[in-house]
N, C-alpha and C positions, 0 to 999 in steps of 0.2 A: 894352437890357440889356447890361451890361458883363461881358465874360468874366473868369473868375478867372485871375489870373496868379500865378505862383510866382517867387520870387527865384532868380536864376541860381546863386547861391552854394550852394544846397542840392542842386542836381541837376547831375551832370556831363553827362548825356545829355539832350537835349531832344526833345520830340515832333515831330510833323510840322510842317513850315514851309510854309505856303501862299503866303508872299511878299507878303502885303498890308501896306502901310505903316502902317496904323492899329493893327496888332497887334504885340505883342512877338514878337521872332524875325525881324523884317524883315532881309533880308540886308545892307542898307546900314548898319545900326546898328553902332557899335563896341561891343566887349565881348561880342559874340555868340560862341557856340561856332564854332570853325573860323576866326574872324577874328583878326587881330593884337590882342593884348591880352586876348583872351577865353580861357575855359577850353579845355582840349584835348578833342577829340572822340575817343571810343574806338570802334573798329570791331571787330566780332567775326566771325571766319571760322569757319564750320561745315563740316567735311568730312563729307559724307554717304557712308557706306560702302554701296555697292550690294551686293545679295545675291550670294553666290558663284555662279558659272556652273554650270549643271546638266550632268551627264555622261551621263545616260540609260542607266546600266549595266543596270538591271533590265529595261527595255524591250528592250535589245539581247540580253540572255540569253533572254528570251521569244522573240524573233524567231529566235535561233540554234536553239532546240530545237523550234520550231513551224513545220515545213515548210521553212524557210530558203530562200526562192526566190532563185536566182542567187547564192547565198552572201552575200546582202546582210546577213543577221544576223551572220555572222562578221566582215565588214568593219566593220559598225556597232559590234560589241563591241570590236574593236581600236581604233577611234576613241574609244569611250567610255573605255577604259582609258588611252589617251593623254591624254584630257581630265582624268581623275582625277589622273594623274601630274603634269600641268602645274598643276592646282589645288593639289596638295600642295607643289609646288615654289614656289608664289607667283606664277606667270606667269598672271595672270587673262585677259589677252587671248588667249594661246595656248589656254588652257582653254576660253574662249568659242568660239574658232574650231573646235577639235576637237569640242566639244559640239554646235555647230550642225551640223557635218557628220554626226555620229552621229544627230542628230535627223532630218535629211533622209533618211538611209539607212533609218532605222527607219520613217519614214512610207512610203517606197516599198515596203519589205518588207511592211508591214501592208496596204497597198493591194493589192499583188499576191496576198497570201494570201487576202484577202477576195474578190477577183475570181476566183481559182482555186476557192475554196470555192463561190461562187455558180455558176460554170460546172459544177462537179461535181454540184451539186444539180439543176441544169437537165438535165444529161445523164442522170442516173439517173431523173429523173421521165419524160423522154421515152422512155427505154429500157423502163421498166415499162409505160408506156402502149402502146408498140408490141408488147411481149410479150403483153399482155392482148388487144389487137386480133387478133394472130396466133392466139392460142388460140381466140378466138371464131370466126374464119374457118375454120381448119383442122379443128376438131373439131365444129363446129356445135353449140356448147353452147347449150341453151335455158335461160336463167336462170329462166324462169317455171315450168318443169316440173322437179320434183325427181327423178323417175325416168324418164329418157328412153328406157330400154330395156324398159320395162314391168314393172319389178321391184316 
């Protein structure tokens, strides 16, 4: 089976060249793209714009007003505002740096708030259990008897 070949004059850019001598497009042939006497090869450069760095302002405000352990929420908010200022000024690497620092501070603040909340829940549960046990011992409440005094 013979492959279909197209004349070089009609196409400025050629397809993939696998380098086999029996096929058109062999690098040793004259008149090929990129070779002396052949058509010019055009290259296209595509600049991929990465997404803008995140500044985490909303998360920082939440951490500022929700218990704010060790003032981490305030420091994270300051770094978030610096990241937003750098982003508006066009300094994307500075914005990424400040945004990354704000994210780390927000993570630490969130973890500390969660741990503190969990510890508070455990302490309240233990305290309620101890109060209940103390009431049972001190007043000798009989839960099965509705009227312990004969009423």
